[in-house]
PAMAR-311881 format. One record per residue (C-alpha): residue number from 1; residue in one letter; y, z, x. Coordinates in nm, 3 decimals. Layout:
N
<atom NUM,"A",<Y,Z,X>>
...
This chain:
526
<atom 1,"X",<0.343,2.232,0.834>>
<atom 2,"X",<0.148,2.420,0.592>>
<atom 3,"X",<0.030,2.312,0.285>>
<atom 4,"X",<-0.092,2.624,0.160>>
<atom 5,"X",<0.081,2.849,-0.053>>
<atom 6,"X",<-0.168,3.115,-0.282>>
<atom 7,"X",<-0.183,3.131,-0.661>>
<atom 8,"X",<-0.141,3.443,-0.765>>
<atom 9,"X",<-0.189,3.365,-1.137>>
<atom 10,"X",<-0.522,3.474,-1.147>>
<atom 11,"X",<-0.709,3.694,-0.892>>
<atom 12,"X",<-1.058,3.679,-0.790>>
<atom 13,"X",<-1.240,3.882,-1.061>>
<atom 14,"X",<-1.510,3.990,-0.806>>
<atom 15,"X",<-1.267,4.132,-0.558>>
<atom 16,"X",<-1.277,4.504,-0.722>>
<atom 17,"X",<-1.638,4.543,-0.813>>
<atom 18,"X",<-1.795,4.803,-0.644>>
<atom 19,"X",<-2.163,4.954,-0.699>>
<atom 20,"X",<-2.134,5.326,-0.847>>
<atom 21,"X",<-2.508,5.408,-0.841>>
<atom 22,"X",<-2.579,5.797,-0.904>>
<atom 23,"X",<-2.859,5.939,-0.700>>
<atom 24,"X",<-3.095,6.229,-0.791>>
<atom 25,"X",<-3.389,6.419,-0.695>>
<atom 26,"X",<-3.654,6.252,-0.862>>
<atom 27,"X",<-3.787,5.943,-0.724>>
<atom 28,"X",<-3.852,5.760,-1.063>>
<atom 29,"X",<-3.527,5.869,-1.191>>
<atom 30,"X",<-3.351,5.717,-0.900>>
<atom 31,"X",<-3.554,5.398,-0.931>>
<atom 32,"X",<-3.479,5.365,-1.319>>
<atom 33,"X",<-3.104,5.471,-1.255>>
<atom 34,"X",<-3.070,5.205,-0.971>>
<atom 35,"X",<-3.222,4.916,-1.211>>
<atom 36,"X",<-3.032,5.034,-1.506>>
<atom 37,"X",<-2.706,5.013,-1.262>>
<atom 38,"X",<-2.840,4.665,-1.131>>
<atom 39,"X",<-2.863,4.521,-1.465>>
<atom 40,"X",<-2.560,4.648,-1.575>>
<atom 41,"X",<-2.392,4.468,-1.249>>
<atom 42,"X",<-2.553,4.116,-1.315>>
<atom 43,"X",<-2.465,4.146,-1.719>>
<atom 44,"X",<-2.106,4.251,-1.574>>
<atom 45,"X",<-2.103,3.918,-1.319>>
<atom 46,"X",<-2.244,3.711,-1.616>>
<atom 47,"X",<-1.962,3.815,-1.823>>
<atom 48,"X",<-1.687,3.760,-1.580>>
<atom 49,"X",<-1.785,3.430,-1.480>>
<atom 50,"X",<-1.846,3.292,-1.845>>
<atom 51,"X",<-1.483,3.464,-1.913>>
<atom 52,"X",<-1.320,3.239,-1.612>>
<atom 53,"X",<-1.491,2.928,-1.757>>
<atom 54,"X",<-1.361,3.027,-2.084>>
<atom 55,"X",<-1.181,2.709,-2.211>>
<atom 56,"X",<-0.793,2.786,-2.280>>
<atom 57,"X",<-0.626,2.663,-2.578>>
<atom 58,"X",<-0.503,2.291,-2.542>>
<atom 59,"X",<-0.755,2.234,-2.287>>
<atom 60,"X",<-0.915,1.885,-2.167>>
<atom 61,"X",<-1.252,1.844,-1.984>>
<atom 62,"X",<-1.203,1.595,-1.688>>
<atom 63,"X",<-1.527,1.394,-1.597>>
<atom 64,"X",<-1.544,1.256,-1.260>>
<atom 65,"X",<-1.789,0.958,-1.202>>
<atom 66,"X",<-1.954,0.942,-0.848>>
<atom 67,"X",<-2.078,0.620,-0.744>>
<atom 68,"X",<-2.222,0.474,-0.402>>
<atom 69,"X",<-1.908,0.203,-0.427>>
<atom 70,"X",<-1.580,0.210,-0.524>>
<atom 71,"X",<-1.455,0.092,-0.867>>
<atom 72,"X",<-1.176,-0.124,-0.704>>
<atom 73,"X",<-1.028,-0.148,-0.376>>
<atom 74,"X",<-0.681,-0.230,-0.309>>
<atom 75,"X",<-0.426,-0.346,-0.027>>
<atom 76,"X",<-0.351,-0.103,0.192>>
<atom 77,"X",<-0.007,-0.227,0.115>>
<atom 78,"X",<-0.069,-0.145,-0.271>>
<atom 79,"X",<0.273,0.005,-0.301>>
<atom 80,"X",<0.570,-0.242,-0.209>>
<atom 81,"X",<0.938,-0.285,-0.261>>
<atom 82,"X",<1.195,-0.564,-0.325>>
<atom 83,"X",<1.532,-0.627,-0.245>>
<atom 84,"X",<1.695,-0.866,-0.441>>
<atom 85,"X",<1.846,-1.186,-0.272>>
<atom 86,"X",<2.142,-1.120,-0.462>>
<atom 87,"X",<2.236,-0.858,-0.220>>
<atom 88,"X",<2.257,-1.094,0.068>>
<atom 89,"X",<2.546,-1.260,-0.134>>
<atom 90,"X",<2.716,-0.959,0.011>>
<atom 91,"X",<2.564,-0.847,0.355>>
<atom 92,"X",<2.811,-0.609,0.445>>
<atom 93,"X",<2.749,-0.419,0.120>>
<atom 94,"X",<2.385,-0.385,0.204>>
<atom 95,"X",<2.256,-0.065,0.395>>
<atom 96,"X",<2.026,-0.195,0.610>>
<atom 97,"X",<2.200,-0.077,0.918>>
<atom 98,"X",<2.229,0.289,0.804>>
<atom 99,"X",<2.010,0.512,0.962>>
<atom 100,"X",<2.000,0.700,0.634>>
<atom 101,"X",<1.853,0.397,0.452>>
<atom 102,"X",<1.595,0.288,0.760>>
<atom 103,"X",<1.496,0.641,0.775>>
<atom 104,"X",<1.419,0.640,0.363>>
<atom 105,"X",<1.233,0.297,0.409>>
<atom 106,"X",<1.050,0.385,0.710>>
<atom 107,"X",<0.901,0.687,0.504>>
<atom 108,"X",<0.742,0.436,0.216>>
<atom 109,"X",<0.563,0.258,0.506>>
<atom 110,"X",<0.298,0.048,0.518>>
<atom 111,"X",<0.395,-0.184,0.261>>
<atom 112,"X",<0.574,-0.521,0.188>>
<atom 113,"X",<0.903,-0.557,0.130>>
<atom 114,"X",<0.995,-0.888,-0.064>>
<atom 115,"X",<1.299,-1.054,-0.057>>
<atom 116,"X",<1.348,-1.253,-0.334>>
<atom 117,"X",<1.461,-1.262,-0.710>>
<atom 118,"X",<1.703,-1.532,-0.884>>
<atom 119,"X",<1.958,-1.588,-0.625>>
<atom 120,"X",<1.671,-1.703,-0.404>>
<atom 121,"X",<1.702,-2.014,-0.565>>
<atom 122,"X",<2.054,-2.071,-0.462>>
<atom 123,"X",<2.006,-1.972,-0.122>>
<atom 124,"X",<2.090,-2.178,0.191>>
<atom 125,"X",<2.042,-2.141,0.536>>
<atom 126,"X",<2.350,-2.226,0.791>>
<atom 127,"X",<2.492,-2.462,0.558>>
<atom 128,"X",<2.880,-2.522,0.466>>
<atom 129,"X",<2.873,-2.538,0.084>>
<atom 130,"X",<3.148,-2.667,-0.153>>
<atom 131,"X",<3.366,-2.392,-0.282>>
<atom 132,"X",<3.337,-2.310,-0.657>>
<atom 133,"X",<3.638,-2.330,-0.849>>
<atom 134,"X",<3.435,-2.106,-1.142>>
<atom 135,"X",<3.133,-1.976,-1.028>>
<atom 136,"X",<2.833,-2.058,-1.256>>
<atom 137,"X",<2.651,-1.740,-1.430>>
<atom 138,"X",<2.330,-1.685,-1.564>>
<atom 139,"X",<2.309,-1.783,-1.930>>
<atom 140,"X",<2.047,-1.507,-1.935>>
<atom 141,"X",<2.182,-1.153,-1.775>>
<atom 142,"X",<2.558,-1.281,-1.680>>
<atom 143,"X",<2.481,-1.285,-1.315>>
<atom 144,"X",<2.607,-1.506,-1.026>>
<atom 145,"X",<2.382,-1.821,-0.979>>
<atom 146,"X",<2.621,-2.009,-0.749>>
<atom 147,"X",<2.489,-2.141,-0.430>>
<atom 148,"X",<2.539,-1.949,-0.130>>
<atom 149,"X",<2.467,-1.952,0.214>>
<atom 150,"X",<2.336,-1.696,0.480>>
<atom 151,"X",<2.335,-1.726,0.875>>
<atom 152,"X",<2.089,-1.674,1.171>>
<atom 153,"X",<2.281,-1.330,1.180>>
<atom 154,"X",<2.215,-1.235,0.858>>
<atom 155,"X",<1.843,-1.329,0.871>>
<atom 156,"X",<1.777,-1.163,1.188>>
<atom 157,"X",<1.946,-0.821,1.021>>
<atom 158,"X",<1.711,-0.817,0.735>>
<atom 159,"X",<1.420,-0.913,0.955>>
<atom 160,"X",<1.494,-0.613,1.171>>
<atom 161,"X",<1.534,-0.356,0.894>>
<atom 162,"X",<1.159,-0.497,0.787>>
<atom 163,"X",<1.038,-0.459,1.116>>
<atom 164,"X",<1.217,-0.120,1.198>>
<atom 165,"X",<1.083,0.064,0.914>>
<atom 166,"X",<0.714,-0.094,0.964>>
<atom 167,"X",<0.775,-0.296,0.650>>
<atom 168,"X",<0.636,-0.649,0.639>>
<atom 169,"X",<0.871,-0.883,0.508>>
<atom 170,"X",<0.793,-1.171,0.248>>
<atom 171,"X",<1.083,-1.422,0.202>>
<atom 172,"X",<1.164,-1.636,-0.119>>
<atom 173,"X",<1.249,-1.977,0.006>>
<atom 174,"X",<1.484,-2.213,-0.246>>
<atom 175,"X",<1.267,-2.429,-0.480>>
<atom 176,"X",<1.555,-2.595,-0.632>>
<atom 177,"X",<1.633,-2.805,-0.335>>
<atom 178,"X",<1.475,-3.142,-0.479>>
<atom 179,"X",<1.461,-3.512,-0.352>>
<atom 180,"X",<1.559,-3.732,-0.617>>
<atom 181,"X",<1.238,-3.810,-0.689>>
<atom 182,"X",<1.185,-3.445,-0.817>>
<atom 183,"X",<0.947,-3.378,-0.515>>
<atom 184,"X",<1.085,-3.034,-0.304>>
<atom 185,"X",<1.327,-3.123,-0.027>>
<atom 186,"X",<1.196,-2.881,0.259>>
<atom 187,"X",<1.436,-2.944,0.540>>
<atom 188,"X",<1.626,-2.632,0.492>>
<atom 189,"X",<1.312,-2.421,0.434>>
<atom 190,"X",<1.208,-2.580,0.779>>
<atom 191,"X",<1.490,-2.473,0.960>>
<atom 192,"X",<1.428,-2.089,0.818>>
<atom 193,"X",<1.058,-2.138,0.947>>
<atom 194,"X",<1.162,-2.242,1.273>>
<atom 195,"X",<1.409,-1.995,1.325>>
<atom 196,"X",<1.184,-1.706,1.227>>
<atom 197,"X",<0.867,-1.853,1.443>>
<atom 198,"X",<1.126,-1.899,1.715>>
<atom 199,"X",<1.213,-1.529,1.703>>
<atom 200,"X",<0.875,-1.438,1.707>>
<atom 201,"X",<0.895,-1.292,1.321>>
<atom 202,"X",<0.571,-1.175,1.163>>
<atom 203,"X",<0.642,-1.222,0.795>>
<atom 204,"X",<0.484,-1.380,0.510>>
<atom 205,"X",<0.646,-1.653,0.260>>
<atom 206,"X",<0.666,-1.751,-0.114>>
<atom 207,"X",<0.890,-2.026,-0.302>>
<atom 208,"X",<1.094,-1.975,-0.594>>
<atom 209,"X",<1.135,-1.713,-0.870>>
<atom 210,"X",<0.998,-1.755,-1.197>>
<atom 211,"X",<0.999,-2.107,-1.257>>
<atom 212,"X",<0.853,-2.137,-1.580>>
<atom 213,"X",<1.226,-2.000,-1.668>>
<atom 214,"X",<1.448,-2.233,-1.458>>
<atom 215,"X",<1.514,-2.436,-1.798>>
<atom 216,"X",<1.664,-2.100,-1.954>>
<atom 217,"X",<1.847,-2.028,-1.623>>
<atom 218,"X",<1.945,-2.320,-1.430>>
<atom 219,"X",<1.917,-2.588,-1.699>>
<atom 220,"X",<1.640,-2.741,-1.489>>
<atom 221,"X",<1.265,-2.791,-1.545>>
<atom 222,"X",<0.988,-2.792,-1.244>>
<atom 223,"X",<0.654,-2.845,-1.395>>
<atom 224,"X",<0.377,-2.641,-1.273>>
<atom 225,"X",<0.191,-2.946,-1.161>>
<atom 226,"X",<0.483,-3.041,-0.946>>
<atom 227,"X",<0.533,-2.698,-0.793>>
<atom 228,"X",<0.166,-2.670,-0.701>>
<atom 229,"X",<0.239,-2.990,-0.509>>
<atom 230,"X",<0.526,-2.819,-0.380>>
<atom 231,"X",<0.342,-2.530,-0.237>>
<atom 232,"X",<0.115,-2.746,-0.104>>
<atom 233,"X",<0.350,-2.899,0.119>>
<atom 234,"X",<0.478,-2.559,0.209>>
<atom 235,"X",<0.126,-2.419,0.337>>
<atom 236,"X",<0.101,-2.742,0.539>>
<atom 237,"X",<0.428,-2.664,0.684>>
<atom 238,"X",<0.336,-2.305,0.822>>
<atom 239,"X",<-0.005,-2.414,0.947>>
<atom 240,"X",<0.183,-2.637,1.166>>
<atom 241,"X",<0.474,-2.433,1.265>>
<atom 242,"X",<0.276,-2.121,1.367>>
<atom 243,"X",<0.263,-1.910,1.039>>
<atom 244,"X",<-0.135,-2.043,0.961>>
<atom 245,"X",<-0.196,-1.671,0.945>>
<atom 246,"X",<0.072,-1.588,0.717>>
<atom 247,"X",<-0.002,-1.522,0.346>>
<atom 248,"X",<0.206,-1.738,0.074>>
<atom 249,"X",<0.201,-1.605,-0.285>>
<atom 250,"X",<0.300,-1.766,-0.571>>
<atom 251,"X",<0.396,-1.892,-0.838>>
<atom 252,"X",<0.627,-1.590,-0.937>>
<atom 253,"X",<0.596,-1.622,-1.337>>
<atom 254,"X",<0.746,-1.408,-1.565>>
<atom 255,"X",<0.699,-1.352,-1.965>>
<atom 256,"X",<0.301,-1.284,-1.925>>
<atom 257,"X",<0.184,-1.147,-2.254>>
<atom 258,"X",<0.419,-1.298,-2.476>>
<atom 259,"X",<0.317,-1.446,-2.801>>
<atom 260,"X",<0.356,-1.832,-2.662>>
<atom 261,"X",<0.156,-1.728,-2.336>>
<atom 262,"X",<0.400,-1.931,-2.114>>
<atom 263,"X",<0.370,-1.772,-1.818>>
<atom 264,"X",<0.030,-1.733,-1.795>>
<atom 265,"X",<-0.040,-2.104,-1.883>>
<atom 266,"X",<0.197,-2.188,-1.621>>
<atom 267,"X",<0.040,-2.006,-1.356>>
<atom 268,"X",<-0.316,-2.133,-1.479>>
<atom 269,"X",<-0.208,-2.498,-1.445>>
<atom 270,"X",<-0.050,-2.419,-1.114>>
<atom 271,"X",<-0.352,-2.283,-0.992>>
<atom 272,"X",<-0.544,-2.553,-1.088>>
<atom 273,"X",<-0.341,-2.801,-0.913>>
<atom 274,"X",<-0.217,-2.603,-0.589>>
<atom 275,"X",<-0.562,-2.667,-0.396>>
<atom 276,"X",<-0.588,-2.341,-0.290>>
<atom 277,"X",<-0.261,-2.271,-0.120>>
<atom 278,"X",<-0.194,-1.938,-0.228>>
<atom 279,"X",<-0.329,-1.640,-0.086>>
<atom 280,"X",<-0.256,-1.401,-0.400>>
<atom 281,"X",<-0.145,-1.510,-0.755>>
<atom 282,"X",<0.189,-1.340,-0.856>>
<atom 283,"X",<0.376,-1.257,-1.172>>
<atom 284,"X",<0.650,-1.020,-1.295>>
<atom 285,"X",<0.642,-0.721,-1.501>>
<atom 286,"X",<0.897,-0.535,-1.730>>
<atom 287,"X",<0.860,-0.269,-2.036>>
<atom 288,"X",<1.201,-0.287,-2.158>>
<atom 289,"X",<1.514,-0.454,-2.220>>
<atom 290,"X",<1.767,-0.264,-1.997>>
<atom 291,"X",<2.093,-0.306,-2.212>>
<atom 292,"X",<1.863,-0.147,-2.502>>
<atom 293,"X",<1.662,0.085,-2.383>>
<atom 294,"X",<1.695,0.456,-2.487>>
<atom 295,"X",<1.540,0.792,-2.309>>
<atom 296,"X",<1.241,0.793,-2.602>>
<atom 297,"X",<1.142,0.485,-2.489>>
<atom 298,"X",<1.024,0.599,-2.111>>
<atom 299,"X",<0.775,0.845,-2.292>>
<atom 300,"X",<0.653,0.661,-2.590>>
<atom 301,"X",<0.297,0.571,-2.544>>
<atom 302,"X",<0.339,0.241,-2.688>>
<atom 303,"X",<0.582,0.131,-2.401>>
<atom 304,"X",<0.291,0.220,-2.170>>
<atom 305,"X",<0.036,0.024,-2.365>>
<atom 306,"X",<0.211,-0.298,-2.310>>
<atom 307,"X",<0.071,-0.321,-1.913>>
<atom 308,"X",<-0.283,-0.337,-2.030>>
<atom 309,"X",<-0.269,-0.631,-2.269>>
<atom 310,"X",<-0.051,-0.831,-1.991>>
<atom 311,"X",<-0.310,-0.774,-1.717>>
<atom 312,"X",<-0.552,-0.883,-1.953>>
<atom 313,"X",<-0.369,-1.180,-2.066>>
<atom 314,"X",<-0.312,-1.297,-1.703>>
<atom 315,"X",<-0.659,-1.225,-1.588>>
<atom 316,"X",<-0.788,-1.454,-1.874>>
<atom 317,"X",<-0.518,-1.717,-1.742>>
<atom 318,"X",<-0.688,-1.683,-1.379>>
<atom 319,"X",<-1.048,-1.706,-1.486>>
<atom 320,"X",<-0.940,-2.000,-1.679>>
<atom 321,"X",<-0.832,-2.188,-1.402>>
<atom 322,"X",<-1.178,-2.158,-1.220>>
<atom 323,"X",<-1.019,-1.955,-0.915>>
<atom 324,"X",<-1.133,-1.618,-0.788>>
<atom 325,"X",<-0.809,-1.498,-0.650>>
<atom 326,"X",<-0.641,-1.179,-0.646>>
<atom 327,"X",<-0.340,-1.081,-0.832>>
<atom 328,"X",<-0.011,-0.900,-0.773>>
<atom 329,"X",<0.276,-0.757,-0.970>>
<atom 330,"X",<0.516,-0.915,-0.697>>
<atom 331,"X",<0.839,-0.793,-0.917>>
<atom 332,"X",<0.818,-0.499,-1.133>>
<atom 333,"X",<1.016,-0.200,-1.299>>
<atom 334,"X",<1.100,-0.037,-1.607>>
<atom 335,"X",<1.346,-0.259,-1.754>>
<atom 336,"X",<1.455,-0.612,-1.692>>
<atom 337,"X",<1.806,-0.689,-1.643>>
<atom 338,"X",<1.891,-0.481,-1.361>>
<atom 339,"X",<1.745,-0.154,-1.533>>
<atom 340,"X",<1.847,0.074,-1.797>>
<atom 341,"X",<2.197,0.261,-1.692>>
<atom 342,"X",<2.132,0.641,-1.652>>
<atom 343,"X",<1.734,0.590,-1.715>>
<atom 344,"X",<1.586,0.353,-1.497>>
<atom 345,"X",<1.681,0.558,-1.158>>
<atom 346,"X",<1.621,0.923,-1.349>>
<atom 347,"X",<1.323,1.130,-1.366>>
<atom 348,"X",<1.211,0.985,-1.678>>
<atom 349,"X",<1.148,0.651,-1.525>>
<atom 350,"X",<0.873,0.813,-1.284>>
<atom 351,"X",<0.624,0.787,-1.569>>
<atom 352,"X",<0.617,0.429,-1.610>>
<atom 353,"X",<0.620,0.406,-1.261>>
<atom 354,"X",<0.319,0.620,-1.185>>
<atom 355,"X",<0.122,0.510,-1.475>>
<atom 356,"X",<0.175,0.166,-1.358>>
<atom 357,"X",<0.049,0.210,-1.004>>
<atom 358,"X",<-0.257,0.399,-1.164>>
<atom 359,"X",<-0.342,0.162,-1.410>>
<atom 360,"X",<-0.308,-0.148,-1.175>>
<atom 361,"X",<-0.530,0.011,-0.914>>
<atom 362,"X",<-0.806,0.079,-1.212>>
<atom 363,"X",<-0.757,-0.314,-1.323>>
<atom 364,"X",<-0.748,-0.506,-1.024>>
<atom 365,"X",<-0.409,-0.539,-0.954>>
<atom 366,"X",<-0.390,-0.583,-0.537>>
<atom 367,"X",<-0.039,-0.513,-0.475>>
<atom 368,"X",<0.222,-0.380,-0.701>>
<atom 369,"X",<0.581,-0.449,-0.572>>
<atom 370,"X",<0.887,-0.240,-0.728>>
<atom 371,"X",<1.228,-0.405,-0.820>>
<atom 372,"X",<1.397,-0.260,-0.621>>
<atom 373,"X",<1.409,-0.055,-0.297>>
<atom 374,"X",<1.825,-0.074,-0.321>>
<atom 375,"X",<2.045,-0.199,-0.564>>
<atom 376,"X",<2.077,-0.212,-0.931>>
<atom 377,"X",<2.034,0.098,-1.218>>
<atom 378,"X",<1.598,0.066,-1.075>>
<atom 379,"X",<1.674,0.163,-0.733>>
<atom 380,"X",<1.474,0.391,-0.551>>
<atom 381,"X",<1.741,0.462,-0.333>>
<atom 382,"X",<2.098,0.520,-0.502>>
<atom 383,"X",<2.432,0.363,-0.376>>
<atom 384,"X",<2.515,0.709,-0.201>>
<atom 385,"X",<2.179,0.677,-0.013>>
<atom 386,"X",<1.998,0.972,-0.156>>
<atom 387,"X",<1.684,0.935,-0.270>>
<atom 388,"X",<1.560,0.894,-0.660>>
<atom 389,"X",<1.275,1.042,-0.822>>
<atom 390,"X",<1.092,0.754,-0.829>>
<atom 391,"X",<1.134,0.746,-0.425>>
<atom 392,"X",<0.938,1.098,-0.439>>
<atom 393,"X",<0.716,0.995,-0.691>>
<atom 394,"X",<0.631,0.714,-0.468>>
<atom 395,"X",<0.620,0.924,-0.127>>
<atom 396,"X",<0.372,1.156,-0.280>>
<atom 397,"X",<0.131,0.851,-0.371>>
<atom 398,"X",<0.153,0.710,-0.042>>
<atom 399,"X",<0.066,1.071,0.107>>
<atom 400,"X",<-0.237,1.143,-0.126>>
<atom 401,"X",<-0.379,0.843,-0.242>>
<atom 402,"X",<-0.599,0.563,-0.087>>
<atom 403,"X",<-0.695,0.228,-0.180>>
<atom 404,"X",<-1.013,0.294,-0.288>>
<atom 405,"X",<-1.042,0.366,-0.639>>
<atom 406,"X",<-1.299,0.582,-0.833>>
<atom 407,"X",<-1.364,0.644,-1.231>>
<atom 408,"X",<-1.255,0.939,-1.429>>
<atom 409,"X",<-1.304,1.018,-1.789>>
<atom 410,"X",<-1.006,1.170,-1.992>>
<atom 411,"X",<-1.021,1.275,-2.353>>
<atom 412,"X",<-0.657,1.209,-2.411>>
<atom 413,"X",<-0.577,0.897,-2.246>>
<atom 414,"X",<-0.277,0.824,-2.466>>
<atom 415,"X",<-0.063,1.141,-2.380>>
<atom 416,"X",<-0.273,1.249,-2.064>>
<atom 417,"X",<-0.312,0.960,-1.845>>
<atom 418,"X",<-0.498,1.035,-1.516>>
<atom 419,"X",<-0.644,0.827,-1.214>>
<atom 420,"X",<-0.863,0.919,-0.910>>
<atom 421,"X",<-0.868,0.761,-0.582>>
<atom 422,"X",<-1.039,0.882,-0.244>>
<atom 423,"X",<-0.775,1.118,-0.080>>
<atom 424,"X",<-0.661,0.932,0.272>>
<atom 425,"X",<-0.788,1.065,0.574>>
<atom 426,"X",<-0.408,1.207,0.651>>
<atom 427,"X",<-0.399,1.415,0.354>>
<atom 428,"X",<-0.778,1.562,0.455>>
<atom 429,"X",<-0.814,1.960,0.585>>
<atom 430,"X",<-1.032,1.979,0.879>>
<atom 431,"X",<-1.166,1.638,0.788>>
<atom 432,"X",<-1.305,1.810,0.491>>
<atom 433,"X",<-1.392,1.524,0.223>>
<atom 434,"X",<-1.141,1.508,-0.095>>
<atom 435,"X",<-1.029,1.275,-0.414>>
<atom 436,"X",<-0.715,1.287,-0.547>>
<atom 437,"X",<-0.658,1.286,-0.937>>
<atom 438,"X",<-0.308,1.197,-1.045>>
<atom 439,"X",<-0.121,1.094,-1.347>>
<atom 440,"X",<0.102,1.211,-1.619>>
<atom 441,"X",<0.139,1.445,-1.909>>
<atom 442,"X",<0.339,1.305,-2.192>>
<atom 443,"X",<0.244,1.625,-2.406>>
<atom 444,"X",<0.557,1.839,-2.527>>
<atom 445,"X",<0.324,2.150,-2.443>>
<atom 446,"X",<0.146,2.272,-2.125>>
<atom 447,"X",<-0.193,2.101,-2.140>>
<atom 448,"X",<-0.484,2.253,-1.950>>
<atom 449,"X",<-0.728,2.088,-1.786>>
<atom 450,"X",<-1.067,2.186,-1.636>>
<atom 451,"X",<-1.304,1.963,-1.430>>
<atom 452,"X",<-1.688,1.921,-1.521>>
<atom 453,"X",<-1.966,2.007,-1.271>>
<atom 454,"X",<-1.749,2.061,-0.913>>
<atom 455,"X",<-1.896,2.263,-0.664>>
<atom 456,"X",<-1.784,2.633,-0.677>>
<atom 457,"X",<-1.641,2.585,-0.295>>
<atom 458,"X",<-1.382,2.331,-0.415>>
<atom 459,"X",<-1.064,2.408,-0.375>>
<atom 460,"X",<-0.787,2.232,-0.618>>
<atom 461,"X",<-0.430,2.167,-0.508>>
<atom 462,"X",<-0.195,2.111,-0.744>>
<atom 463,"X",<0.156,1.901,-0.672>>
<atom 464,"X",<0.319,1.880,-0.997>>
<atom 465,"X",<0.609,1.683,-1.040>>
<atom 466,"X",<0.915,1.819,-1.305>>
<atom 467,"X",<1.274,1.814,-1.382>>
<atom 468,"X",<1.493,2.063,-1.579>>
<atom 469,"X",<1.658,1.720,-1.765>>
<atom 470,"X",<1.426,1.413,-1.825>>
<atom 471,"X",<1.782,1.196,-1.739>>
<atom 472,"X",<1.789,1.419,-1.408>>
<atom 473,"X",<1.807,1.269,-1.060>>
<atom 474,"X",<1.673,1.590,-0.919>>
<atom 475,"X",<1.306,1.627,-0.904>>
<atom 476,"X",<1.107,1.970,-0.837>>
<atom 477,"X",<0.769,1.965,-0.692>>
<atom 478,"X",<0.592,2.339,-0.815>>
<atom 479,"X",<0.950,2.421,-0.945>>
<atom 480,"X",<1.115,2.397,-0.622>>
<atom 481,"X",<1.374,2.094,-0.591>>
<atom 482,"X",<1.286,1.816,-0.330>>
<atom 483,"X",<1.502,1.766,-0.087>>
<atom 484,"X",<1.476,1.601,0.302>>
<atom 485,"X",<1.518,1.828,0.592>>
<atom 486,"X",<1.841,1.812,0.775>>
<atom 487,"X",<1.663,1.574,1.037>>
<atom 488,"X",<1.562,1.344,0.745>>
<atom 489,"X",<1.205,1.462,0.777>>
<atom 490,"X",<0.984,1.519,0.464>>
<atom 491,"X",<0.977,1.870,0.351>>
<atom 492,"X",<0.662,2.036,0.347>>
<atom 493,"X",<0.451,1.951,0.046>>
<atom 494,"X",<0.350,2.315,-0.093>>
<atom 495,"X",<0.047,2.339,-0.343>>
<atom 496,"X",<-0.049,2.578,-0.585>>
<atom 497,"X",<-0.404,2.625,-0.514>>
<atom 498,"X",<-0.680,2.717,-0.790>>
<atom 499,"X",<-1.089,2.772,-0.744>>
<atom 500,"X",<-1.312,2.495,-0.927>>
<atom 501,"X",<-1.373,2.687,-1.198>>
<atom 502,"X",<-1.024,2.793,-1.324>>
<atom 503,"X",<-0.832,2.604,-1.570>>
<atom 504,"X",<-0.551,2.386,-1.454>>
<atom 505,"X",<-0.241,2.415,-1.616>>
<atom 506,"X",<-0.039,2.058,-1.630>>
<atom 507,"X",<0.344,2.086,-1.744>>
<atom 508,"X",<0.477,1.938,-2.037>>
<atom 509,"X",<0.647,1.591,-1.920>>
<atom 510,"X",<0.522,1.630,-1.569>>
<atom 511,"X",<0.358,1.376,-1.316>>
<atom 512,"X",<0.073,1.543,-1.083>>
<atom 513,"X",<-0.093,1.516,-0.775>>
<atom 514,"X",<-0.452,1.698,-0.741>>
<atom 515,"X",<-0.628,1.698,-0.441>>
<atom 516,"X",<-0.993,1.830,-0.492>>
<atom 517,"X",<-1.059,1.934,-0.123>>
<atom 518,"X",<-1.475,1.951,-0.112>>
<atom 519,"X",<-1.575,1.708,-0.354>>
<atom 520,"X",<-1.743,1.411,-0.147>>
<atom 521,"X",<-1.823,1.094,-0.328>>
<atom 522,"X",<-2.024,0.829,-0.145>>
<atom 523,"X",<-1.763,0.558,-0.185>>
<atom 524,"X",<-1.510,0.762,-0.017>>
<atom 525,"X",<-1.730,0.707,0.315>>
<atom 526,"X",<-1.779,0.355,0.280>>
């Protein structure tokens, strides 16, 4: 596969220089002429070098800061994905045995796949449940919240999908099966764990979904102190049944960053009482209401600025608990309520997604779980099993961005939102060191960037993602529509190549990955 495409927009200004010395009979005259010509050539070269570095209109100077240690380091499964538990209500409609879907998921590995959501707290394993004459629905979004059961075969099918695609499954257990005294009844969960262990399943676990909102959805309240005790029980259960090395995450709170801070407060109290039973503290994040969102919301800088405040608020809650623990965004997308129809699965949604990955990595979020891989209006793979634009954005991220986070200074952080990581080994050329700058340009016009202080031997490979319409399902890489090859393989990612001293044009409303081959930062070799 070739990653090279010549950039013909600017020719090398040195290519056509030639000496035009004139030689005459007199030795002194010859020397003088040679000197004059030499000076002219030097002046010409200097003027051409200055011309090549002259900043075009609307140019931003980008500063990359090298250091011996990374700014942050994320999980090697930083970008992960969700399959909503509600999909298990109709197993025959899940495409987990379809080769096309398996192939698409495999291109996203390594990653976690979280099987969780509201319906996790309705799920029973191998139980005969009473029939409902009228199925209860959530007062929040109208979705089915009736209890349902899955079989051994169902559970095995979901696990085999994860295992066959290189994903590691996190399974969300039902937290609403309660004893008369209010404690968690773990009998059914134990059956699931025993079945998983009996079939040598390597997987991870969690308990419940958005417990701080149980009173809104299920008209049930479980205090954070009680849930913390339940997690202690679950950790002991996992340790005793062969899953001591599996991670346990929680408490899966939502409404983080709201004025009343109920999500953060629930998480703080949970952490104060859980006796270190969880490996990572988890919370959910959405920007918009899927029923109200408009296309302009997806490119409004004010929308993007929700996330920093939410992360800061959650960080403060963790610090207040006295625990030192990584945070995960364990369920997140553009809009809650299943996403915004015709928007959350289109090109325009990619801006919020890529910026979320960049900002989360920079601010210390250890892993980000995208809702969802399949299902809903925010899916990465459509019901026709064609990849949506965010699938392609994620593939590019997985290919060009490593877990080692570096520092960058951009003069336009509202509309030109850039991040930088070390480039992963698989994307290096002949093992030459490299870093990857990536991010979004929300400007309505082309924006040029110029990297300050690069060695002249550095080559910059630009991979620009654009679309003819913001609401299109089609996405272009350097003006060519991205499509899988006929055998399901990824197409070659063909860059536009620039020299170190050139201005790099970023198209309006574009997502961009720039691999700077030849930049050797010490943090990348640690």
